[in-house]
Each structure stands twice: as C-alpha cells, then as structure tokens.
N, C-alpha and C positions, 0 to 999 in steps of 0.2 A: 504494500500500499504506500501511496505518496508519502512523503514526509511531512506535509502540511496536515494530512489527513490523520497521520499518526497522533500529531497533537491535539487536533480538534477531537479526537477518539478519547485522549486521556482526559478531557475536561468533562465528558458525559458520564452522568452517575449511571450504575447499573440498574435495570428494570425501567428506566426513563421511557417517555413517550417523545419520539423523535420524528421531525419531518425534514427532509432533505430536499431543498429547492435546487433544481439543476443538477440531478443526482447522477447524470452519466449512466454508467453501466452498474452503479449501485456497489462500488467497491466499500465505500464507508459505511452504508446500511448493512451490508453482509458482514462486515467485521462487527460492527456493533450487535447485530443480532446474535451472531454466534458466540461472541466474547464477553458481552456486557448484557445480554439477555432483553434487549430494549423492544419496543413494540415500535416497529418504524414503518415510515411512510415515505414515498418520494413523489417528485413531479419533474417530469421530464419532457422536452419538447421532441426530440427526434425519436421516432418511431422503432427504428432498430436497436437504439438502447434500452427503450421500455420493454421491448421483446426480450433483450438480454437479461434484464433485471426480474423480469417475470420467470424466465426459465430457470434462474438462480433461486425462485422461491420467493421473491420479494414484491411488496403490494406498491406498486408505482403507476401513477396516472400520467398518462399523455395529454399534455396541454401547456397553455401559456400560464406560468407561475403567477404572473402579475394579476391574472384573472381568477385562477383557481382558489389562491389563498382567501378570497373574499367569500367562499362558500363555506368557511370554516367558523365554528363558534369560538368564542373568546376562549382563552387558557385552555385548549383542548391539547397542547403540547407542552412537554418540560423544555424542549429545546427545539428551534427552527434554525436550520443550518443553511447558509448562503456561501458556498466555498467557490472561489475563484469566478465569480459571476458578477458581481457587483458592477464590474465596469463595462458590462454588456446591458445593463438595465436602463430603460429610458426614463423611469421616475424613480429613483433610489430612495427619497425620503419617502414616499407612499409606500414602496414595499417594504421598508425596515418597519414604518409604523404598523404595517398589517403583520409582518413578523411578530412583534411584541404586542399585538393584541392577541394572537392565537397561540402564542408561546410564552411561557415564563421568562426564557431567556432565548437570546439569539446568539449565533456564532456567524460572523462574516470574516472572510479571507479574501484577498486580491493581491495581484502583482503590484509592487511599489515601483511607480513610475519616475521616481525621484534617486533611484539606485545609480552609483556613479559611473557604472557602465554605460547606461542610458545617457546619461549627461554627457559622457566624455563622446559618445558617437554623436549627438547631436552638434557637439561644439566642434568636432574635428570635421565631420563628414557633412554636415549640414542638411542632413536628411533625416526622415523619420526613423528611428533605431529600429533594428531587428535584434533580439537576444533569444536565447533559449527560452526564456520564460514568455516572450512575446514574439513569436516566430513568423509574423504576418508583414505583408507590405501594407503600407497606409491605405491601398485601396480594396483589400480582400480581408482586411481584420473584422473580426466580430464585435471588437472593443470600441464602444463609441465614448467611453470616459477615460480620462488621464485621473489617477487617483494616487495620493502619494500617503505615507502613514501620517504625516503632519495634517494633511487635507482631511482625512478621515477623523481625527480628534477634534478639529475645528467645526466640521460637520455634525458630530456628536452634539456639541454645545448647541448649534444653530437649530436643529431638529428638535433636540430635548429628551435625547436618551442618555443613559448612563454607560462607561465603559468600565466593567467589572475587572476585566484582566485583558492584557495584551500581549503578544510575543511577535517580535520580529525575526523572521528565519532567513538563511541563505541555502536555497536548494533550486536545482532546475526545475522545470515545468514538471516532468513526471518522475523526479528522482525519488528513490526510497531512502536516501541518505541526504543528510543537511546538519545544519546546525543553528543554535539559536544566536541572534546578534544582539549583544547588550550595549555595547558602545557605538555611538552615532547610528542607530537603526534606520533613521530616514536617508542616509547617505550609503549605508553598507548592506542593507537587507533588500533581499528580493522580493519577500512577501510580507504582508502584515495580517495577523490575525488576531481577532477582537471577540472578546464574550461581552456581549451588551445586555442591559436591562432596561425597565422602564424609568 
C-alpha cells in the first residue's frame, strides 16, 4: 500500500465506519477491512475501478463524490477520507463541509505544489512542472487546483474547520516507502496529510 495510505490507516480506529471518496481500486478500504475491521464504503467515478473494488468484496458506489455525499445523513461515518483528490475538486470548501457533516472527522491528503523540486523546475525551465507525484502536462492533467501545505492551513481558518493532526511526507506517487518531513515541510514534503474536524 502507498506510504501516504499507510499513514492514513494508522489514524483510523479499529471498528470505525469509514467512507473513502475517490477510493480508486480500494487498496485503503481493503486494508482497513482486513486489519482494522472497519465498516467501509467508497465512492469512485471510474467504472473499471468500481468493478475491481466489488470483486474484492468492497462496498463501492460509482458516481460523482460531490453529489453522492449529499445523500448521506449527518454523522453517519467516523471518518471520511479524501486522498490525493482535493486538487481535482471544483468546490473544495463545499466538499469538505459535506465531509464534516456526514463524518465526525475527515482525512485529506494532496500533493504539495510548493515542494522545492517544483519551484526549481518552474524557475529554471519556465514551464509547468512535471514530477513523479504530478506526472502530467498542463493540458492533460486532472488537477485543477494548486495547493500547498501552507495554503491548506489558511484554507482551514477561512472555511472554519479544525486541523487536529498533520503530517508532511516525502514519497513518490505510488511508493510504498517514504519518510515524514518535520523540518520545512512546505518546502521539502511532496505530500501533506491532514486529520480535520468541525
């Protein structure tokens, strides 16, 4: 499992009710079900990924997470997870408010666009950066937002939710290995992971 998902899994209490938004092929949900006995569900827009999840015995709905979250009652879940997807969301404040309405806590992770490698590419080459974490050209990227760790902290104050815990990591997009970055995380980390609450 990816290093960032390992961190997220370590924050989930055994037996919790979990919703994973943009769950992909269900790696995190599967791990949590097997190792932490969670009652888990997911929402994923790609049909092939949903089929893969269902074949693994996971409860995953195909649809637009922004719309599907509106159908849930308040406080149905202990945790609602949005992993490496916030940068693709059209209305991030609205989605996070929905996450914290239907869940007691939220977990959000995203690539840190202020990593030194991204800054250096932009400075030296003068074009949109391409990294292992962000392997797309500007014209075919699914990312519509540029988020930094500092931006997310400021966003939390403006939108009005609390950051309960945060970890900055250095890891490639699909790496199982990585390390926690404690010194100058906004400059040195490739990803930020936040546990949030109301």
